[in-house]
KOLTIPA-163879 format. One line per field, with one value per residue: residue number from 1; residue in one letter; chain; x, y, z of N, C-alpha, C, O in turn. Coordinates in steps of 0.05 Angstrom, whole numbers, plus 5000, padded with zeros to 4 digits. Each point is the difference from the previous one (the first is absolute). Example, Ala and Ser with C-alpha at 12.3 -4.5 7.8 and 13.67 -1.06 7.14 Angstrom:
BEGIN
k 1, 2
r a, s
c A, A
npx 5264, 4972
npy 4886, 5021
npz 5156, 4973
capx 4982, 5016
capy 5024, 5024
capz 5000, 5001
cpx 5018, 4985
cpy 5024, 5022
cpz 5000, 5014
opx 5021, 5010
opy 5000, 5022
opz 5013, 5004
This chain:
BEGIN
k 1, 2, 3, 4, 5, 6, 7, 8, 9, 10, 11, 12, 13, 14, 15, 16, 17, 18, 19, 20, 21, 22, 23, 24, 25, 26, 27, 28, 29, 30, 31, 32, 33, 34, 35, 36, 37, 38, 39, 40, 41, 42, 43, 44, 45, 46, 47, 48, 49, 50, 51, 52, 53, 54, 55, 56, 57, 58, 59, 60, 61, 62, 63, 64, 65, 66, 67, 68, 69, 70, 71, 72, 73, 74, 75, 76, 77, 78, 79, 80, 81, 82, 83, 84, 85, 86, 87, 88, 89, 90, 91, 92, 93, 94, 95, 96, 97, 98, 99, 100, 101, 102, 103, 104, 105, 106, 107, 108, 109, 110, 111, 112, 113, 114, 115, 116, 117, 118, 119, 120, 121, 122, 123, 124, 125, 126, 127, 128, 129, 130, 131, 132, 133, 134, 135, 136, 137, 138, 139, 140, 141, 142, 143, 144, 145, 146, 147, 148, 149, 150, 151, 152, 153, 154, 155, 156, 157, 158, 159, 160, 161, 162, 163, 164, 165, 166, 167, 168, 169, 170, 171, 172, 173, 174, 175, 176, 177, 178, 179, 180, 181, 182, 183, 184, 185, 186, 187, 188, 189, 190, 191, 192, 193, 194, 195, 196, 197, 198, 199, 200, 201, 202, 203, 204, 205, 206, 207, 208, 209, 210, 211, 212, 213, 214, 215, 216, 217, 218, 219, 220, 221, 222, 223, 224, 225, 226, 227, 228, 229, 230, 231, 232, 233, 234, 235, 236, 237, 238, 239, 240, 241, 242, 243, 244, 245
r m, i, v, i, p, a, i, d, l, k, g, g, r, c, v, r, l, r, q, g, r, m, d, d, e, t, v, f, a, d, d, p, v, a, v, a, a, r, w, a, a, a, g, a, e, r, l, h, l, v, d, l, d, g, a, v, q, g, r, p, a, h, e, e, t, v, q, a, i, a, k, a, q, p, r, l, t, l, q, l, g, g, g, i, r, s, r, e, t, v, a, r, y, l, d, a, g, v, n, a, v, i, i, g, t, l, a, t, r, d, p, e, f, v, e, s, l, c, r, e, f, p, g, r, i, c, v, g, l, d, a, r, d, g, y, l, a, t, d, g, w, a, q, t, s, t, l, r, a, s, d, l, a, l, r, f, a, d, a, g, v, a, a, l, i, f, t, d, i, g, r, d, g, m, m, q, g, c, n, i, a, a, t, c, e, l, a, r, t, v, d, t, p, v, i, a, s, g, g, v, s, s, e, e, d, i, r, a, l, a, r, a, e, e, g, i, a, g, a, i, v, g, r, a, i, y, d, g, g, l, d, l, a, r, a, i, a, i, a, r, e, e, t, a, l
c A, A, A, A, A, A, A, A, A, A, A, A, A, A, A, A, A, A, A, A, A, A, A, A, A, A, A, A, A, A, A, A, A, A, A, A, A, A, A, A, A, A, A, A, A, A, A, A, A, A, A, A, A, A, A, A, A, A, A, A, A, A, A, A, A, A, A, A, A, A, A, A, A, A, A, A, A, A, A, A, A, A, A, A, A, A, A, A, A, A, A, A, A, A, A, A, A, A, A, A, A, A, A, A, A, A, A, A, A, A, A, A, A, A, A, A, A, A, A, A, A, A, A, A, A, A, A, A, A, A, A, A, A, A, A, A, A, A, A, A, A, A, A, A, A, A, A, A, A, A, A, A, A, A, A, A, A, A, A, A, A, A, A, A, A, A, A, A, A, A, A, A, A, A, A, A, A, A, A, A, A, A, A, A, A, A, A, A, A, A, A, A, A, A, A, A, A, A, A, A, A, A, A, A, A, A, A, A, A, A, A, A, A, A, A, A, A, A, A, A, A, A, A, A, A, A, A, A, A, A, A, A, A, A, A, A, A, A, A, A, A, A, A, A, A
npx 3920, 4955, 5020, 4979, 5008, 5009, 4961, 5017, 4965, 5014, 4957, 5000, 5003, 5038, 4979, 5009, 4991, 4977, 5028, 5013, 5034, 4957, 5002, 5010, 4981, 5015, 4995, 4989, 4957, 5010, 5043, 4960, 4971, 4993, 4968, 4957, 4985, 4983, 4960, 4966, 4991, 4973, 4965, 4976, 5000, 5013, 4956, 5018, 4966, 5005, 4966, 5030, 5001, 5024, 5044, 5011, 5011, 5041, 5023, 4992, 5044, 5019, 4956, 4977, 4997, 4969, 4958, 4993, 4992, 4959, 4971, 5000, 4976, 4995, 5033, 4975, 5031, 4959, 5021, 4962, 5012, 4972, 4985, 5036, 4963, 5021, 4965, 4963, 4998, 4988, 4957, 4975, 5004, 4977, 4957, 4999, 4999, 4962, 5042, 5007, 4969, 4995, 5004, 4976, 4985, 5000, 5040, 5000, 4987, 5028, 5014, 4961, 4991, 5020, 4981, 4965, 5011, 5008, 4961, 4981, 5019, 4993, 5013, 4957, 5005, 4997, 5033, 4965, 5044, 4959, 5045, 4967, 5044, 5009, 4989, 4974, 5024, 4969, 4977, 5023, 4993, 4963, 5000, 4990, 5020, 4967, 4998, 5009, 5033, 5022, 4978, 5005, 5036, 4999, 4982, 5031, 5006, 4958, 5008, 5043, 5005, 4982, 4971, 5038, 4963, 5044, 4961, 5043, 4959, 5007, 4998, 4957, 5027, 5009, 4994, 4967, 4989, 5022, 4955, 5043, 5010, 4985, 5028, 5037, 4993, 4995, 5037, 5012, 4979, 5016, 4968, 4965, 4995, 5043, 4962, 5043, 4983, 5005, 4999, 4975, 5036, 5003, 5039, 5005, 4976, 5015, 5032, 4990, 4982, 5027, 5015, 4966, 5014, 4986, 5038, 5025, 4955, 4987, 5015, 4970, 5002, 5011, 4983, 5007, 4967, 4971, 5005, 4993, 4967, 4964, 5041, 4968, 5012, 5007, 4964, 4987, 5023, 4988, 4963, 5005, 5015, 4974, 4972, 5023, 4996
npy 1720, 4995, 4992, 4977, 5005, 4959, 5021, 4959, 5026, 4970, 5008, 5042, 4979, 4991, 5021, 4958, 5034, 4965, 5034, 5010, 4971, 5007, 4984, 5043, 4978, 5042, 4964, 5044, 5007, 4991, 5013, 5002, 4991, 4957, 4981, 5009, 4976, 4960, 4999, 4998, 4961, 4980, 5018, 4964, 5009, 4965, 5008, 4961, 5029, 4957, 5025, 4971, 4997, 5031, 4991, 4969, 5011, 5018, 4974, 5040, 4993, 5037, 5004, 4963, 4968, 5003, 4988, 4955, 4985, 5004, 4969, 4960, 5005, 5017, 4975, 4965, 5000, 5015, 4964, 5021, 4957, 5009, 4991, 5017, 4993, 5013, 5025, 4976, 4973, 5017, 5011, 4965, 4987, 5022, 4989, 4966, 5031, 4986, 4986, 4955, 5022, 4956, 5031, 4965, 4970, 5017, 4989, 4958, 4989, 5014, 4997, 4991, 4956, 4975, 5000, 4972, 4958, 4992, 4995, 4959, 4970, 5044, 4985, 4997, 5023, 4959, 5003, 4974, 5005, 4983, 5000, 4995, 4994, 5018, 4957, 5035, 5000, 4967, 5031, 5037, 5033, 5011, 5045, 4979, 5037, 5028, 5002, 5027, 4972, 4982, 4964, 4961, 4977, 4979, 4959, 4972, 4997, 5000, 4957, 5000, 4977, 4981, 4967, 4996, 4978, 5007, 4982, 4988, 5002, 5013, 5045, 5013, 5022, 5026, 5040, 5021, 5016, 5036, 5007, 4988, 4963, 4961, 4981, 4980, 4957, 4969, 4982, 4968, 4963, 4986, 5032, 4977, 5019, 4992, 4977, 4998, 4976, 4977, 4974, 5032, 4994, 5039, 4983, 4958, 4968, 4984, 4970, 4957, 4976, 4982, 4962, 4975, 4993, 4957, 4983, 4963, 4999, 4966, 4987, 4984, 5004, 4966, 4980, 5031, 5030, 4985, 5006, 5045, 4994, 5012, 5017, 4989, 4981, 4955, 4973, 4993, 4969, 4958, 4985, 4988, 4960, 4964, 4994, 4979, 4958
npz 2822, 4996, 5039, 4967, 5044, 4983, 4998, 4995, 4990, 5031, 4993, 4984, 4960, 5023, 4966, 4986, 4972, 4984, 4990, 5043, 4996, 4990, 4958, 4992, 5034, 5007, 5026, 4999, 4992, 5043, 4999, 4979, 5034, 5009, 4974, 5010, 5034, 4986, 4981, 5029, 5018, 4970, 5022, 5010, 4955, 4976, 5008, 4990, 5005, 5013, 4984, 5017, 5044, 5022, 5000, 5030, 5042, 4995, 5028, 5018, 4997, 4982, 4996, 5012, 4968, 4968, 5010, 4996, 4959, 4983, 5016, 4979, 4962, 5041, 5018, 5012, 4967, 5008, 4984, 4987, 5002, 4965, 4959, 4978, 5024, 5037, 4985, 4996, 4964, 4960, 4992, 4986, 4957, 4969, 4996, 4970, 4967, 4981, 4991, 4997, 4975, 5009, 4968, 5015, 5030, 5041, 5017, 5015, 5042, 5033, 4958, 4978, 4999, 4970, 4960, 4997, 4989, 4956, 4977, 4998, 4971, 5001, 4959, 4990, 4962, 5019, 4970, 5009, 4995, 5004, 4997, 4971, 5008, 5040, 5006, 4992, 5038, 4994, 5023, 5012, 4970, 5022, 5005, 4962, 5015, 4988, 5045, 4967, 5013, 4965, 4985, 5022, 4989, 4960, 5003, 5016, 4956, 4984, 5005, 4987, 4961, 5037, 4992, 4977, 5009, 4991, 4986, 5008, 4981, 4958, 5007, 4991, 5027, 4965, 5021, 4978, 5041, 5012, 5001, 5004, 4977, 5015, 5030, 4986, 4987, 5032, 5019, 4972, 5015, 5040, 5005, 4984, 5040, 4991, 5007, 5011, 4965, 5039, 5036, 5019, 4972, 4978, 5017, 4984, 5021, 5039, 4999, 4991, 5034, 5030, 4982, 5013, 4959, 4995, 5017, 4998, 4995, 4973, 5040, 4971, 5044, 4972, 4963, 4968, 5001, 4969, 4956, 4996, 4970, 5024, 4998, 5030, 5039, 4996, 5005, 5043, 5023, 4993, 5020, 5043, 5010, 4996, 5035, 5032, 4984
capx 4982, 4998, 4994, 4975, 4994, 4972, 4986, 4976, 4983, 4982, 4992, 5011, 5029, 5018, 5007, 5009, 4990, 5016, 4985, 4973, 4982, 4991, 5005, 5029, 5009, 5018, 4994, 5025, 4995, 4973, 4995, 5009, 5008, 5028, 5016, 5003, 5019, 5026, 5010, 5005, 5025, 5021, 5004, 4980, 4985, 4974, 4992, 4981, 4982, 4982, 4979, 4996, 4973, 4983, 5003, 4984, 4972, 4989, 4994, 5022, 4999, 5019, 5000, 5010, 5030, 5011, 4998, 5020, 5027, 5001, 5002, 5026, 5022, 4991, 5021, 5003, 4980, 4987, 4984, 4984, 4983, 4985, 4972, 4990, 4982, 4980, 5010, 4997, 5023, 5023, 4999, 5004, 5028, 5015, 4994, 5012, 5029, 5013, 5007, 4992, 4987, 5007, 4977, 5008, 4978, 4982, 5014, 4996, 4972, 4986, 5020, 4989, 4998, 5026, 5006, 4985, 5014, 5024, 4991, 4991, 5022, 5024, 5025, 4996, 4990, 5018, 4988, 5015, 5001, 5008, 4999, 5007, 5008, 4994, 4971, 4992, 4985, 4982, 4987, 5021, 5015, 4986, 4991, 5018, 4984, 5011, 5011, 5029, 5008, 5009, 4977, 4987, 5018, 4996, 4973, 5001, 5024, 4994, 4978, 5009, 5007, 5024, 5021, 4992, 5014, 5000, 5007, 5000, 4990, 5016, 5025, 4994, 5005, 5015, 5029, 5014, 5007, 4979, 4999, 5010, 4995, 4972, 4995, 5011, 4984, 4976, 5008, 5005, 4975, 4985, 5015, 4991, 5020, 4996, 5011, 5004, 4992, 5000, 5025, 5024, 5010, 5029, 5012, 5004, 4975, 4998, 5019, 4991, 4977, 5009, 5016, 4985, 4997, 4972, 4993, 4981, 4995, 5001, 5001, 4987, 5014, 4983, 5011, 5029, 5007, 4990, 5017, 5027, 5018, 5006, 4998, 4985, 5017, 5020, 4987, 4994, 5025, 5009, 4983, 5008, 5027, 4998, 4984, 5015, 5022
capy 4977, 4987, 4971, 4998, 4972, 4993, 4982, 4989, 4989, 4979, 4983, 5012, 4996, 5013, 4979, 5008, 4983, 4998, 5010, 5007, 4977, 4997, 4972, 4995, 5018, 4993, 5015, 5009, 5009, 5001, 5026, 5022, 5024, 4995, 5002, 5028, 5010, 4990, 5016, 5027, 4999, 4998, 5026, 5006, 5025, 4996, 4972, 4993, 4980, 4989, 4983, 4981, 4990, 5022, 5003, 4980, 5003, 5025, 5016, 4997, 4976, 5003, 5027, 5001, 4997, 5025, 5020, 4994, 5007, 5029, 5009, 4992, 5012, 5026, 5014, 4988, 5006, 4975, 4999, 4975, 4992, 4974, 5001, 5028, 5003, 5021, 5025, 4997, 4985, 5018, 5019, 4985, 4993, 5024, 5009, 4981, 5003, 4993, 5024, 5000, 4975, 4991, 4991, 4982, 4991, 5022, 5017, 4988, 4999, 5025, 5020, 5025, 4999, 5005, 5029, 5015, 4995, 5017, 5027, 5001, 4993, 5006, 4989, 4976, 4979, 4987, 4981, 4975, 4989, 4972, 4991, 4973, 5003, 5027, 5006, 5003, 4980, 5011, 4981, 4984, 4988, 4976, 5005, 5017, 5018, 5006, 5026, 5000, 5016, 5026, 5016, 5010, 5019, 5025, 5010, 5013, 5017, 5027, 4997, 5005, 4975, 5003, 4982, 4976, 4977, 4981, 4972, 4979, 4977, 4977, 5000, 5003, 4978, 4979, 5004, 5000, 5027, 5019, 5008, 5028, 5012, 5008, 5021, 5024, 5009, 5013, 5026, 5018, 5006, 5019, 5015, 4990, 4982, 4971, 4982, 4973, 4978, 4974, 4987, 5014, 4978, 5000, 5026, 5010, 5012, 5025, 5018, 5006, 5018, 5025, 5013, 5005, 5028, 5008, 5009, 4983, 5012, 4981, 4972, 4983, 4974, 4981, 4973, 4999, 5008, 4980, 4976, 5006, 5004, 5029, 5013, 5025, 5023, 5003, 5010, 5028, 5015, 5000, 5019, 5027, 5005, 5003, 5023, 5024, 5003
capz 5000, 5026, 5000, 5015, 5005, 4997, 5019, 4986, 5020, 4991, 5022, 5025, 5002, 4980, 4981, 4974, 4979, 4975, 4977, 5008, 5002, 5028, 5009, 5001, 5020, 5021, 5024, 5012, 5027, 5009, 5012, 4982, 5014, 5007, 4976, 4995, 5019, 4992, 4977, 5010, 5014, 4980, 4987, 4980, 5003, 4988, 4997, 4979, 5011, 4981, 5010, 4979, 5001, 4991, 4971, 4988, 5009, 4992, 5023, 5020, 5017, 5021, 5010, 5027, 4999, 4989, 5021, 5022, 4990, 4999, 5027, 5012, 4985, 4990, 4985, 4973, 4979, 4992, 4976, 5002, 4977, 5003, 5008, 5004, 4978, 5005, 5013, 5029, 5009, 4999, 5022, 5026, 5003, 5004, 5028, 5019, 5002, 4975, 4987, 4972, 4991, 4973, 4985, 4978, 4984, 4993, 4982, 4973, 4993, 5003, 5003, 5009, 5030, 5011, 4996, 5020, 5025, 5000, 5006, 5028, 5019, 4984, 5009, 5016, 4983, 4981, 4981, 4997, 4973, 5003, 4972, 4991, 4972, 4992, 5003, 5028, 5013, 5019, 5019, 5013, 4978, 4990, 4973, 4984, 4983, 4973, 5002, 5006, 5022, 4991, 4992, 5024, 5012, 4985, 5006, 5026, 5000, 5010, 5020, 5028, 5014, 5016, 4990, 4985, 5011, 4977, 5007, 4979, 5014, 4994, 5016, 5028, 5018, 4986, 5006, 4974, 4992, 4992, 4971, 5001, 4974, 4999, 5020, 4990, 4977, 5011, 5012, 4978, 4987, 5015, 5020, 5026, 5013, 4996, 5020, 4989, 5016, 4986, 4994, 5010, 5017, 5005, 5001, 4972, 4992, 5013, 4987, 4973, 5001, 5011, 4980, 4976, 4992, 5001, 5027, 5014, 5026, 5021, 4993, 5020, 5004, 5015, 5008, 5004, 5027, 5018, 4997, 5008, 4978, 4999, 5026, 4995, 5007, 4980, 4976, 5004, 4999, 4972, 4985, 5008, 4988, 4971, 4993, 5007, 4981
cpx 4999, 4993, 4976, 4993, 4969, 4991, 4974, 4983, 4980, 4993, 5010, 5029, 5015, 5010, 5014, 4989, 5020, 4982, 4970, 4980, 4993, 5004, 5030, 5012, 5021, 4994, 5026, 4996, 4971, 4992, 5010, 5008, 5029, 5019, 5005, 5021, 5029, 5011, 5005, 5028, 5024, 5004, 4980, 4986, 4971, 4994, 4979, 4982, 4980, 4980, 4993, 4972, 4980, 5001, 4982, 4970, 4987, 4992, 5022, 4996, 5018, 5002, 5012, 5030, 5013, 4999, 5020, 5028, 5002, 5003, 5027, 5024, 4992, 5020, 5003, 4978, 4989, 4985, 4987, 4983, 4986, 4972, 4989, 4984, 4979, 5013, 4999, 5024, 5025, 5001, 5005, 5029, 5017, 4996, 5013, 5030, 5016, 5006, 4992, 4987, 5007, 4975, 5010, 4977, 4982, 5014, 4996, 4971, 4986, 5021, 4989, 4997, 5027, 5008, 4985, 5013, 5025, 4993, 4992, 5022, 5027, 5025, 4998, 4989, 5022, 4985, 5018, 4997, 5012, 4998, 5010, 5005, 4991, 4971, 4992, 4983, 4983, 4990, 5021, 5016, 4987, 4991, 5020, 4983, 5013, 5014, 5030, 5006, 5008, 4977, 4985, 5017, 4997, 4973, 5001, 5023, 4995, 4979, 5008, 5006, 5027, 5023, 4987, 5017, 4999, 5011, 5000, 4993, 5017, 5025, 4993, 5003, 5017, 5030, 5017, 5008, 4977, 5001, 5007, 4994, 4971, 4994, 5011, 4985, 4975, 5008, 5006, 4974, 4985, 5018, 4993, 5022, 4993, 5015, 5002, 4992, 5001, 5028, 5025, 5012, 5030, 5010, 5004, 4974, 4997, 5018, 4990, 4976, 5008, 5016, 4985, 4997, 4972, 4991, 4978, 4997, 5004, 5002, 4988, 5014, 4982, 5015, 5029, 5007, 4988, 5016, 5028, 5019, 5008, 4996, 4988, 5017, 5021, 4988, 4994, 5025, 5010, 4983, 5008, 5026, 4998, 4984, 5016, 5022, 4993
cpy 4988, 4971, 4996, 4970, 4995, 4981, 4992, 4985, 4980, 4982, 5010, 4997, 5015, 4978, 5013, 4980, 4998, 5008, 5006, 4977, 4995, 4972, 4993, 5021, 4988, 5018, 5007, 5009, 5000, 5027, 5022, 5025, 4997, 5002, 5029, 5013, 4991, 5017, 5029, 5001, 4998, 5026, 5007, 5027, 4996, 4970, 4998, 4978, 4991, 4982, 4980, 4989, 5021, 5003, 4980, 5003, 5026, 5018, 4995, 4975, 5002, 5028, 5002, 4998, 5025, 5022, 4996, 5008, 5031, 5011, 4995, 5014, 5027, 5015, 4989, 5010, 4974, 5004, 4972, 4996, 4973, 5004, 5028, 5007, 5022, 5024, 4997, 4984, 5016, 5019, 4986, 4993, 5024, 5011, 4982, 5002, 4991, 5026, 5002, 4973, 4995, 4989, 4983, 4993, 5023, 5020, 4991, 5003, 5027, 5022, 5027, 5001, 5006, 5030, 5017, 4996, 5018, 5029, 5003, 4995, 5005, 4988, 4974, 4976, 4990, 4981, 4976, 4990, 4972, 4987, 4972, 5002, 5027, 5009, 4999, 4977, 5012, 4978, 4982, 4984, 4975, 5003, 5018, 5016, 5002, 5027, 4999, 5019, 5028, 5019, 5012, 5021, 5027, 5012, 5017, 5021, 5027, 4999, 5006, 4975, 5004, 4983, 4977, 4977, 4978, 4973, 4983, 4974, 4975, 4998, 4999, 4974, 4978, 5002, 4999, 5028, 5016, 5005, 5029, 5014, 5010, 5022, 5027, 5011, 5014, 5027, 5020, 5010, 5023, 5014, 4991, 4982, 4971, 4984, 4972, 4978, 4974, 4991, 5014, 4982, 5001, 5029, 5012, 5013, 5028, 5021, 5009, 5019, 5027, 5017, 5008, 5030, 5010, 5009, 4984, 5010, 4981, 4971, 4984, 4973, 4982, 4975, 5001, 5008, 4981, 4974, 5005, 5004, 5029, 5012, 5028, 5024, 5006, 5012, 5029, 5017, 5002, 5020, 5029, 5008, 5005, 5024, 5026, 5006, 5020
cpz 5028, 4996, 5019, 5005, 4998, 5022, 4986, 5020, 4988, 5024, 5027, 5003, 4978, 4981, 4975, 4980, 4977, 4977, 5007, 5003, 5030, 5011, 5002, 5020, 5019, 5023, 5013, 5029, 5007, 5011, 4981, 5014, 5009, 4976, 4993, 5018, 4992, 4977, 5008, 5014, 4981, 4984, 4979, 5007, 4992, 4999, 4978, 5010, 4978, 5014, 4978, 5000, 4990, 4970, 4985, 5006, 4991, 5023, 5021, 5017, 5024, 5012, 5028, 5001, 4990, 5020, 5022, 4991, 5000, 5028, 5013, 4987, 4988, 4983, 4972, 4981, 4991, 4973, 4999, 4976, 5006, 5010, 5004, 4975, 5004, 5013, 5030, 5012, 5000, 5024, 5027, 5005, 5005, 5028, 5021, 5002, 4975, 4985, 4971, 4994, 4971, 4987, 4976, 4981, 4990, 4981, 4971, 4991, 5000, 5005, 5009, 5031, 5013, 4997, 5021, 5028, 5002, 5006, 5029, 5020, 4986, 5014, 5016, 4985, 4981, 4983, 4997, 4972, 5001, 4973, 4996, 4970, 4989, 5004, 5029, 5010, 5022, 5019, 5013, 4980, 4988, 4971, 4986, 4980, 4972, 5000, 5008, 5023, 4992, 4991, 5024, 5014, 4987, 5007, 5026, 5002, 5013, 5022, 5028, 5015, 5014, 4989, 4984, 5011, 4979, 5008, 4975, 5014, 4996, 5017, 5030, 5016, 4988, 5004, 4975, 4991, 4991, 4970, 4998, 4974, 4998, 5019, 4990, 4976, 5009, 5011, 4978, 4988, 5014, 5020, 5028, 5012, 4996, 5022, 4988, 5019, 4984, 4993, 5010, 5021, 5007, 5002, 4972, 4990, 5012, 4987, 4973, 5000, 5010, 4980, 4975, 4994, 5002, 5028, 5013, 5029, 5023, 4990, 5023, 5001, 5017, 5007, 5007, 5029, 5021, 4999, 5011, 4978, 4996, 5027, 4997, 5007, 4980, 4974, 5003, 4998, 4971, 4984, 5006, 4988, 4970, 4992, 5005, 4980, 4978
opx 5021, 4988, 5001, 4994, 4984, 5014, 4982, 5010, 4986, 5018, 5005, 5011, 4988, 5014, 5001, 5000, 5019, 4980, 4983, 4976, 5017, 5001, 5007, 5014, 5001, 5000, 5016, 5019, 4983, 4976, 5023, 5018, 5015, 5022, 5022, 5015, 5019, 5023, 5018, 5015, 5022, 5018, 5003, 4994, 4982, 5019, 4984, 5009, 4990, 5008, 4983, 4988, 4981, 4979, 4988, 4983, 4976, 4986, 5012, 4978, 4999, 5022, 5015, 5014, 5020, 5020, 5011, 5015, 5021, 5015, 5011, 5021, 4999, 4993, 5014, 4977, 5015, 4984, 5012, 4988, 5008, 4996, 4978, 5010, 4982, 5022, 5018, 5010, 5016, 5020, 5014, 5010, 5018, 5019, 5006, 5013, 5024, 4982, 4993, 5009, 5005, 4988, 5015, 4998, 4993, 4986, 4999, 4994, 4981, 5001, 5014, 5003, 5001, 5011, 5010, 5000, 5006, 5016, 5006, 5000, 5014, 5004, 5020, 4993, 5010, 4978, 5024, 4978, 5025, 4977, 5019, 4982, 4992, 4993, 5009, 4982, 5007, 5007, 4997, 5010, 5012, 4996, 5013, 4984, 5021, 5006, 5007, 4987, 4993, 5001, 4992, 4990, 4999, 4998, 4986, 5006, 5018, 4987, 4983, 5000, 5019, 5023, 4977, 5024, 4978, 5023, 4979, 5016, 5004, 5011, 5018, 4989, 5003, 5015, 5022, 5009, 4980, 5022, 4983, 4993, 4996, 4984, 4987, 4997, 4992, 4985, 4997, 5000, 4987, 5022, 5014, 5011, 4976, 5024, 4980, 5004, 4998, 5012, 5022, 4988, 5010, 4986, 4999, 5001, 4992, 4992, 5001, 4999, 4990, 4999, 5010, 4992, 4995, 4978, 4979, 5020, 5008, 4993, 5009, 5005, 4988, 5013, 5009, 5019, 5009, 5005, 5015, 5024, 5021, 4979, 5010, 5001, 5006, 5012, 5003, 4999, 5010, 5011, 5000, 5004, 5012, 5007, 4996, 5011, 5016
opy 4997, 4992, 5009, 4986, 5018, 4983, 5016, 4981, 5006, 4990, 4984, 5009, 5010, 4981, 5024, 4976, 5016, 4987, 4997, 5005, 4995, 4997, 4977, 5018, 4976, 5025, 4982, 5000, 5004, 5005, 5008, 5015, 5020, 5010, 5008, 5016, 5016, 5007, 5012, 5019, 5008, 5002, 5020, 5006, 5015, 4984, 5017, 4977, 5017, 4980, 5006, 4997, 4994, 5006, 5006, 4997, 5002, 5020, 4979, 4994, 4983, 5009, 5019, 5014, 5008, 5015, 5019, 5010, 5010, 5020, 5016, 5003, 5003, 5018, 5012, 5004, 4982, 5019, 4980, 5018, 4986, 5006, 5003, 5006, 5003, 4998, 5010, 5006, 4999, 5002, 5012, 5004, 5000, 5010, 5009, 4986, 5003, 5017, 5021, 4979, 5018, 4981, 5011, 5012, 5001, 5013, 5016, 5006, 5004, 5011, 5016, 5021, 5014, 5011, 5019, 5019, 5011, 5014, 5021, 5013, 4981, 5003, 4991, 4980, 5015, 4991, 5003, 4993, 4997, 4995, 4991, 5004, 5002, 5023, 4983, 4991, 5021, 4977, 4975, 4979, 4985, 4981, 5017, 4989, 4988, 5010, 4986, 5021, 5020, 5024, 5023, 5019, 5021, 5025, 5020, 5009, 5011, 5020, 5003, 5000, 5010, 5009, 4993, 5001, 4988, 4998, 4999, 4989, 4984, 4978, 4993, 4980, 4978, 4982, 4989, 5003, 4990, 4998, 5017, 5024, 5023, 5018, 5020, 5024, 5021, 5020, 5024, 5022, 5016, 4991, 5007, 4984, 4992, 5005, 4990, 5003, 5001, 5008, 4991, 4995, 4982, 5019, 5024, 5020, 5019, 5022, 5024, 5019, 5020, 5024, 5015, 5015, 5024, 5012, 5011, 5004, 5008, 4995, 5001, 4988, 5009, 4999, 4985, 4989, 4999, 4987, 4981, 5005, 5006, 4996, 5016, 5019, 5023, 5017, 5016, 5021, 5021, 5015, 5017, 5022, 5019, 5013, 5020, 5022, 5005
opz 5013, 4981, 5023, 4981, 5007, 5010, 4997, 5013, 4981, 5013, 5018, 5021, 4981, 5009, 4997, 5005, 4999, 4995, 4983, 5003, 5016, 5024, 5004, 4991, 5004, 4998, 5006, 5016, 4982, 5005, 5003, 4990, 5000, 5003, 4992, 4992, 5003, 4999, 4990, 4997, 5006, 4984, 4986, 5023, 5008, 4996, 4996, 5002, 4985, 5013, 4983, 4979, 4986, 4988, 4980, 4982, 4998, 4996, 5000, 5009, 5018, 5006, 5006, 5016, 5011, 5004, 5011, 5016, 5008, 5004, 5014, 5013, 4976, 4985, 4983, 5008, 4992, 4997, 5006, 4989, 5019, 5023, 5012, 4979, 4984, 5012, 5014, 5021, 5019, 5013, 5017, 5022, 5017, 5013, 5022, 5016, 4999, 4998, 4989, 5010, 4984, 5010, 4983, 4979, 4977, 4984, 4982, 4977, 4985, 5022, 5014, 5012, 5019, 5018, 5010, 5016, 5022, 5014, 5013, 5022, 4994, 5024, 5011, 5012, 4984, 5007, 4995, 4991, 4999, 4990, 5012, 4984, 4977, 4998, 5016, 4986, 5012, 4997, 5000, 5006, 4985, 4986, 5012, 4985, 4995, 4978, 5019, 5003, 5013, 5004, 4999, 5010, 5013, 5001, 5003, 5021, 5013, 5006, 5018, 5025, 4988, 5000, 5005, 5000, 4996, 5010, 4987, 5015, 5018, 5004, 5016, 4994, 5012, 4992, 5000, 4977, 4990, 4988, 4997, 5000, 4992, 4994, 5002, 4996, 4989, 4996, 5005, 4988, 4987, 5006, 5019, 4985, 5003, 5005, 4990, 5025, 4975, 4980, 4995, 5022, 5013, 4993, 4997, 4986, 4987, 4995, 4993, 4984, 4990, 5000, 4984, 5017, 5003, 5003, 5006, 5014, 5022, 4977, 5023, 4980, 5020, 5021, 5018, 5011, 5023, 5020, 5006, 5005, 4988, 5012, 4984, 4984, 4993, 4987, 4980, 4988, 4992, 4984, 4982, 4990, 4990, 4980, 4987, 4999, 4982
């Protein structure tokens, strides 16, 4: 299991939200490119980038910043979500140095489109399963659908999705721990790699996810590494140690 630091982009800055609420933000840095360099220096292999404005607007809002991070950190694997609603946007980001794009809202509304993307860009399409009480949220988490995360995961079981990124919205940014049980349940449901997100805030969370028999592929960390409650380099080391056991 790898530990993946998150960089959430809003208004050109690096922020963290609580439970995805756009009106409940904490600004941690004005220079996201510098933040990416900081996490790379701490040993990160992969970054999780989120265009928060793009997710709400339905179109990319931070392409230049994403491109700048990709150019400055060519050795990092970048996964990006937020506002990706067309094939053209996918192709543009991949051409700009992003390694994998995350489809959330469109995965819920148009699963056939996501399947076509998986065929065209094999190994580079992830699906974001952002759940509120088990049901998928869309449009920057502003709307809650009637579709369960597990049902959509099964829909994509044989589509060639690179990874499922599962977020328990109720835990996101709250520093209350990851919903490990729900993450493991999802991982048992499908063979697609599952990445945990939302509430990962302690060394205990990292250990529990790394030890999970279901084989969690990654853990996204956000507010905890910005607040200082979790040291990224230490988290990466713990994940490597536990996975090697």
